[in-house]
C-alpha positions in Angstrom: 0.0 0.0 0.0 1.1 3.6 -0.5 1.1 4.5 3.2 -1.0 2.8 5.9 -2.8 5.1 8.2 -5.9 5.2 10.2 -8.0 8.2 10.9 -9.4 9.0 14.3 -11.6 6.1 15.2 -15.3 6.9 15.6 -17.9 4.5 16.7 -21.4 3.7 16.0 -23.8 5.7 18.2 -26.6 3.2 18.4 -27.0 -0.3 19.5 -26.8 -2.9 16.7 -29.3 -5.2 18.3 -32.0 -2.5 18.2 -32.2 -2.9 14.4 -33.8 -5.6 12.3 -31.5 -8.6 12.3 -29.7 -9.2 9.0 -30.2 -12.7 7.4 -27.2 -15.0 7.5 -27.1 -18.1 5.4 -25.5 -20.6 7.7 -25.7 -23.4 5.2 -23.7 -21.4 2.8 -21.2 -20.2 5.5 -20.6 -23.8 6.5 -19.7 -24.7 2.8 -17.5 -21.6 2.6 -15.7 -22.4 5.9 -15.0 -26.0 4.9 -13.5 -25.1 1.6 -11.6 -22.1 2.9 -10.2 -23.6 6.1 -9.7 -27.2 5.0 -8.9 -27.1 1.3 -7.2 -23.7 1.0 -5.0 -22.9 -1.9 -4.1 -19.3 -0.7 -0.5 -20.1 0.0 -0.1 -21.7 -3.5 -1.4 -18.4 -4.9 0.9 -16.2 -2.9 3.8 -18.4 -4.0 3.1 -17.8 -7.6 2.9 -14.1 -7.0 6.1 -13.7 -5.0 8.7 -16.4 -5.5 7.6 -17.2 -9.1 6.7 -13.8 -10.5 9.2 -11.9 -8.4 9.0 -8.1 -7.6 6.1 -6.5 -9.3 7.0 -2.8 -9.6 4.5 -0.9 -11.8 4.9 -1.7 -15.5 7.8 -4.1 -14.8 8.3 -7.5 -16.4 7.5 -9.0 -13.0 4.1 -7.4 -12.8 3.3 -8.5 -16.3 4.3 -12.1 -15.5 2.0 -12.0 -12.5 -0.8 -10.5 -14.5 -0.5 -13.1 -17.2 -0.5 -15.9 -14.5 -3.5 -14.5 -12.8 -5.6 -14.4 -16.0 -4.5 -17.9 -16.8 -5.6 -19.0 -13.3 -9.0 -17.3 -13.5 -9.7 -18.9 -16.8 -8.9 -22.4 -15.5 -11.3 -21.7 -12.7 -14.0 -21.0 -15.1 -14.4 -17.3 -14.4 -15.8 -15.2 -17.2 -14.8 -11.8 -18.8 -11.3 -12.3 -17.9 -9.2 -9.5 -19.2 -6.2 -7.2 -18.8 -7.9 -3.8 -18.9 -6.0 -0.5 -19.5 -6.8 2.2 -17.0 -4.8 5.0 -18.6 -1.1 6.0 -19.1 1.4 5.2 -16.4 4.9 5.6 -17.8 8.1 3.6 -17.9 8.6 0.2 -16.4 11.9 -0.7 -14.6 13.7 -3.6 -13.1 17.0 -4.4 -11.6 19.1 -6.8 -13.8 22.1 -6.9 -11.6 23.3 -5.4 -8.4 26.6 -5.9 -6.5 28.3 -3.4 -4.1 30.9 -3.8 -1.4 33.6 -1.8 0.5 37.1 -3.0 -0.6 39.2 -0.7 1.8 39.9 -0.8 4.7 38.5 -4.4 4.2 36.1 -6.3 2.0 32.4 -6.3 3.0 29.3 -6.7 0.9 26.7 -3.9 1.3 23.1 -4.5 2.0 21.3 -2.2 -0.4 19.1 -1.8 -3.4 19.2 0.5 -6.5 16.5 3.2 -6.1 13.4 2.7 -8.4 13.8 4.2 -11.9 17.4 5.1 -11.5 20.0 4.0 -14.1 22.9 1.6 -13.8 26.6 2.3 -13.4 27.5 1.3 -17.0 29.9 -1.3 -15.8 31.9 -1.7 -12.6 32.7 1.5 -10.8 35.6 1.7 -8.3 36.1 4.8 -6.2 37.1 6.2 -2.9 33.9 7.3 -1.3 33.6 11.2 -1.1 31.8 12.4 2.0 29.8 15.5 1.2 29.3 17.8 4.2 26.6 20.1 3.2 23.2 21.2 4.4 22.6 23.9 1.8 23.3 24.6 -1.9 26.0 27.1 -1.3 27.9 24.7 0.7 28.1 22.5 -2.3 30.5 24.9 -4.1 33.5 23.4 -2.4 33.0 20.2 -4.3 32.8 21.7 -7.8 34.8 19.7 -10.2 35.6 17.0 -7.7 32.8 14.5 -8.1 32.9 13.2 -11.7 32.9 9.3 -11.6 33.0 9.3 -7.8 30.9 7.4 -5.3 29.4 9.9 -2.9 27.4 10.1 0.3 26.0 12.9 2.4 26.9 13.8 6.0 24.5 16.3 7.5 22.4 17.2 10.5 19.5 14.9 9.5 21.4 11.7 10.0 20.5 9.9 13.3 22.4 7.0 15.0 20.5 3.8 15.5 19.1 2.8 18.8 18.0 -0.7 20.0 14.3 -1.5 20.0 12.8 -3.3 23.0 9.4 -3.8 21.4 8.3 -7.0 19.7 8.2 -6.8 15.8 5.0 -8.7 15.5 1.7 -7.5 17.1 -1.9 -8.7 17.2 -4.7 -6.4 18.3 -5.7 -6.9 21.9 -9.4 -7.2 22.9 -9.1 -3.8 24.6 -7.9 -2.1 21.3 -10.7 -3.8 19.3 -13.3 -2.9 22.0 -12.1 0.7 21.7 -12.6 0.7 18.0 -16.2 -0.8 18.4 -17.4 1.6 21.1 -16.5 5.1 19.9 -18.8 8.0 18.9 -20.2 8.6 15.4 -18.9 11.8 13.8 -21.3 14.7 13.9 -22.7 15.2 10.4 -21.2 18.2 8.6 -18.7 18.8 11.4 -15.5 20.6 10.2 -12.2 19.2 11.2 -10.1 21.6 13.3 -7.6 23.7 11.6 -4.2 22.1 11.6 -1.8 23.9 13.9 1.5 25.1 12.5 4.1 22.4 12.8 7.7 23.9 12.8 9.3 20.4 12.8 7.3 19.5 9.6 8.2 22.8 7.9 11.8 22.4 8.8 11.7 18.8 7.3 10.1 20.0 4.1 12.7 22.8 3.8 15.5 20.3 4.3 14.0 17.9 1.8 13.8 20.7 -0.8 17.4 21.6 -0.1 18.5 17.9 -0.5 16.8 17.8 -3.9 18.8 20.8 -5.1 22.0 19.4 -3.7 21.3 16.0 -5.4 20.6 17.9 -8.7 24.0 19.5 -8.3 25.7 16.1 -7.8 24.0 14.9 -11.0 25.4 18.0 -12.8 28.9 17.1 -11.5 28.3 13.6 -13.1 28.9 11.6 -9.9 29.2 7.9 -10.6 27.0 6.7 -7.8 25.1 8.2 -4.8 24.7 6.2 -1.5 21.4 7.1 0.4 20.7 6.4 4.0 17.7 4.1 4.0 15.1 3.9 6.9 15.3 0.7 8.9 17.5 -1.4 11.1 18.5 -5.0 11.9 19.4 -5.5 8.2 15.9 -4.4 7.1 15.7 -1.3 4.9 12.5 0.4 3.6 12.5 1.7 0.0 11.3 5.1 -1.0 10.3 6.8 -4.3 13.2 6.9 -6.6 13.4 8.8 -9.9 10.4 9.7 -12.0 8.7 7.0 -14.1 7.3 9.6 -16.5 8.3 9.0 -20.2 10.0 12.4 -20.4 11.7 12.3 -17.0 15.1 13.9 -17.0 18.2 11.7 -16.5 19.4 11.2 -13.0 22.6 9.5 -11.4 22.7 6.0 -10.4 21.6 5.8 -6.6 21.8 3.0 -4.0 19.5 3.0 -1.0 21.8 1.6 1.7 20.9 -0.3 5.0 21.4 1.9 8.0 24.1 -0.4 9.4 26.2 -0.3 6.4 25.7 3.4 5.8 26.6 4.3 9.3 29.7 2.0 9.3 31.0 3.8 6.2 30.1 7.2 7.7 31.9 6.6 11.0 35.1 5.5 9.2 35.1 8.7 7.0 34.3 11.0 9.9 37.3 9.4 11.6 39.6 10.3 8.6 39.7 6.6 7.4 40.0 6.0 3.7 37.0 3.9 2.4 37.0 2.5 -1.1 34.1 0.8 -2.8 33.3 -1.1 -5.9 29.8 -1.6 -7.5 28.1 -2.8 -10.5 24.4 -2.0 -11.2 22.5 -2.9 -14.3 18.8 -1.7 -14.7 16.4 -1.7 -17.6 13.7 0.7 -18.6 10.6 -0.3 -20.5 8.7 2.3 -22.4 7.2 0.5 -25.4 3.9 0.3 -23.7 3.4 3.0 -21.1 -0.2 2.1 -20.3 -1.2 0.7 -16.9 -3.4 -2.4 -16.6 -5.7 -4.1 -14.1 -6.6 -7.7 -14.1 -10.4 -8.2 -14.1 -12.6 -11.3 -13.9 -16.2 -12.2 -13.0 -18.6 -14.7 -11.8 -21.8 -13.6 -13.6 -25.0 -13.0 -11.8 -27.9 -15.3 -12.4 -31.0 -13.4 -11.0 -32.9 -11.6 -13.8 -33.5 -8.5 -11.8 -30.1 -8.3 -10.1 -27.6 -9.8 -12.4 -26.6 -6.4 -13.7 -25.7 -5.2 -10.2 -22.1 -5.8 -9.2 -20.3 -6.8 -6.0 -16.5 -6.0 -6.3 -13.6 -7.2 -4.3 -9.8 -6.6 -4.9 -6.4 -5.6 -3.8 -3.4 -4.0 -5.5 -1.2 -6.3 -7.3 2.0 -4.1 -7.8 4.7 -4.0 -5.2 8.2 -2.4 -4.6 11.3 -4.1 -5.8 13.6 -4.7 -2.8 11.6 -7.7 -1.7 8.9 -9.8 -3.6 5.8 -7.9 -2.3 4.5 -10.6 -0.1 2.6 -8.7 2.6 2.2 -5.6 0.4 0.2 -6.9 -1.3 0.4 -10.4 -2.5 -1.3 -11.2 0.7 -4.4 -9.2 -0.1 -4.4 -10.2 -3.8 -4.1 -13.9 -2.9 -6.9 -13.7 -0.4 -9.2 -12.1 -2.9 -8.3 -14.6 -5.5 -8.9 -17.4 -3.0 -12.3 -16.0 -2.0 -13.2 -16.2 -5.7 -11.9 -19.8 -5.9 -13.9 -20.7 -2.8 -17.2 -19.4 -4.2 -16.6 -21.0 -7.6 -15.6 -24.3 -6.0 -18.8 -24.6 -3.8 -20.9 -24.1 -6.9 -22.2 -20.7 -5.9 -24.5 -19.1 -8.5 -24.8 -15.5 -7.3 -27.8 -13.3 -7.8 -25.5 -10.3 -8.5 -22.3 -10.3 -10.6 -19.2 -10.8 -8.5 -16.1 -9.0 -10.0 -12.5 -9.2 -8.8 -9.9 -6.6 -9.7 -6.1 -6.8 -9.2 -5.0 -3.2 -9.3 -1.8 -1.9 -10.7 0.3 1.2 -9.6 -1.4 1.5 -6.3 2.0 2.4 -4.8 2.4 5.5 -7.0 -1.0 6.9 -6.0 -3.9 4.4 -6.4 -3.6 4.9 -10.1 -5.1 1.6 -11.1 -8.3 1.8 -9.0 -8.8 5.5 -9.6 -8.4 5.1 -13.3 -10.8 2.2 -13.4 -13.4 4.1 -11.3 -13.0 7.2 -13.5 -13.5 5.1 -16.6 -16.6 3.1 -15.4 -18.3 5.0 -12.5 -17.5 8.7 -12.5 -15.1 11.6 -11.8 -14.6 12.7 -8.2 -13.4 16.1 -9.4 -16.8 16.9 -10.8 -19.0 14.1 -9.4 -20.4 13.5 -12.8 -21.4 9.9 -12.4 -22.2 7.1 -14.9 -25.3 4.9 -14.8 -23.1 2.0 -13.6 -22.1 3.9 -10.4 -25.5 2.9 -9.0 -25.0 -0.8 -10.0 -22.0 -1.4 -7.7 -23.5 -2.4 -4.3 -20.0 -2.6 -2.5 -16.4 -2.8 -3.0 -14.2 -4.8 -0.5 -10.5 -4.3 -0.3 -7.6 -6.1 1.6 -4.2 -4.3 1.8 -2.8 -4.2 5.4 -0.4 -7.2 5.3 -0.7 -10.8 6.3 -2.6 -10.3 9.5 -5.9 -12.1 9.9 -9.1 -10.1 9.5 -10.5 -9.0 12.9 -13.4 -7.0 11.6 -14.1 -4.1 9.2 -14.2 -0.4 8.9 -17.7 1.0 8.0 -16.1 4.1 6.6 -18.6 6.4 8.2 -21.6 4.4 6.8 -23.8 3.8 9.8 -26.3 1.8 7.7 -23.9 -1.0 7.0 -22.7 -1.5 10.5 -25.4 -3.7 11.9 -25.3 -5.7 8.6 -21.6 -6.4 9.0 -22.0 -7.2 12.7 -24.4 -10.1 11.8 -22.2 -11.3 9.0 -19.2 -11.5 11.4 -21.1 -13.6 14.0 -20.3 -16.9 12.3 -16.6 -16.0 12.5 -16.5 -14.8 16.1 -14.8 -18.1 17.0 -11.8 -17.2 14.8 -11.6 -13.8 16.4 -13.3 -11.6 13.8 -16.1 -9.6 15.4 -15.3 -5.8 15.4 -17.1 -3.3 13.4 -16.1 0.4 13.7 -17.7 3.3 11.9 -14.2 4.7 11.7 -12.2 5.4 8.5 -9.0 3.9 7.3 -7.1 5.2 4.2 -4.1 4.8 2.0 -5.4 2.1 -0.3 -7.9 1.3 -3.1 -11.3 1.4 -1.4 -10.9 5.1 -1.3 -11.2 5.4 -5.1 -14.8 3.9 -4.8 -15.6 5.9 -1.7 -14.7 9.1 -3.5 -17.6 8.6 -6.0 -20.2 7.5 -3.5 -19.8 3.7 -3.9 -19.6 1.9 -0.5 -16.0 0.9 -0.3 -14.5 -1.0 2.7 -11.2 -2.2 4.0 -11.1 -4.9 6.6 -9.4 -4.6 10.1 -6.4 -6.8 10.2 -3.8 -7.7 12.8 -0.8 -5.4 12.4 1.8 -8.3 12.6 5.2 -7.0 11.5 3.8 -5.0 8.6 4.9 -1.5 9.8 7.9 -2.7 11.8 9.5 -5.1 9.3 8.0 -5.7 5.8 6.0 -2.7 4.4 8.1 -1.6 1.4 11.2 -3.4 2.6 13.7 -5.9 1.6 12.1 -8.3 4.1 8.8 -8.4 2.3 9.0 -12.0 1.2 6.9 -15.1 1.2 8.4 -16.2 4.6 6.6 -13.3 6.3 3.1 -14.7 5.3 1.1 -16.5 7.9 -0.9 -19.3 6.3 -3.7 -19.6 8.9 -4.3 -15.9 8.8 -4.7 -15.7 5.1 -6.9 -18.8 5.1 -9.2 -17.2 7.7 -9.2 -13.9 5.8 -10.2 -15.5 2.5 -13.0 -17.4 4.1 -14.4 -14.3 5.7 -14.2 -12.3 2.5 -15.9 -15.0 0.6 -18.8 -15.0 3.1 -19.1 -11.2 2.9 -19.2 -11.3 -0.9 -21.7 -14.1 -0.8 -24.1 -12.3 1.5 -23.7 -8.9 -0.4 -24.6 -10.8 -3.7 -27.7 -12.4 -2.1 -29.2 -9.5 -0.3 -32.7 -8.4 -1.5 -31.6 -4.7 -1.3 -28.3 -3.1 -2.2 -25.9 -2.1 0.5 -26.8 1.2 2.3 -25.0 4.3 1.1 -24.0 7.6 2.6 -24.6 11.0 1.1 -22.7 11.6 -2.2 -19.5 13.3 -1.6 -19.0 16.9 -2.9 -16.9 17.4 -6.0 -13.2 17.3 -5.1 -10.9 19.2 -7.5 -7.9 17.1 -6.2 -9.7 13.9 -7.4 -9.4 12.2 -4.0 
């Protein structure tokens, strides 16, 4: 996901049991549970997305391999209208073909790092003494003029912080107290204005420093430095990637850049600060792909069978793209595999839905929810103007999963009080596997927002945090080994049941008031 965040959690200001009880088809639930919990294929699906396809950066060969496999799998399951649908123009694809880096003086040691996305290679092996740039502003860069061509360089400035040990567990599950707090809060006052954000001097200083760093990096590029070493967030051998160069077709050229693990970066920095000579060698090969700049989503359906309801749609999905330092397991092969498995479960038990069930595996979520937003704009409406299509009314709900491998513990109602008692009933058959919490609160940062922005009920499930924020989100440790099989099996089973009941309801899911036009398109 782009960036995981949760807004202030509000609660439902009424008692669920006071409303008419929502119907639950327990016979269907038992079939779904048996298939999902006893005959699961979710880990096989995740294996294909991660170990077999590899990293799935937007428009990369890895993403295209994964998309082709998913379509093949959907067709083998007997799903209909399977297609790779363009949502608009993305830009260049990119991948790492080769990476090697090590210090050679004062001793040999390989470096844990990764090329930054959309940066070029070194055009062969580069060997250089590392030049330490001590500068916090552009004028301070003048002392390095004419001295950086072909050199490996790194910054030393006031923003660099030494590492501290952590005494908290990496992996976390929600406690009953935390879930109870989510479930009990107050509903937001309709039309209430959010308080004005107070001035944040620290944030202003950080933005100023970031702008200065961009100018200094541009100067390094003008000096034709051979390789830039960047201090990556993280510790204990884990590093978290960040946005690299632009993927736009007309993006200006940049220097090769490595995002270096904090331990290796700080080791080199301490040596250089002490006046020790540090030499390094590296070879980086990267490839750009610009022959087809369009972005694509994978779409497939189980067609509806009811004469009156078959044109209505229940959607489910997750983003399929990932970052490149790992294989995108928890972000978001986990969500994609769960949603595919939910479709497999429903197909395997012979379900003939009243409404059409449509799955979407989105691309380019990491660069700004581009796949889902492009799809919504194409089919349902434009949030900038709120000019909506006829099909907007036909989508009764969209369900999303994109918070890692953690098991589903409940669902965010996204401010939709009408769905809350419905979801509470649908979760009851899964209380025994610790899924029971409904909160009216919002969560953001992923693809359900594209639907919510045009008035379609869009929902993200509450998931145990696990080690998503501490270890795997956008990191080199985001691999198959971080997936928890039982959690994914349970999640797929719950999603399948939610989709089943949404399809079979006599009425569409309740909606909130249409959003106002948003010029930002969010």
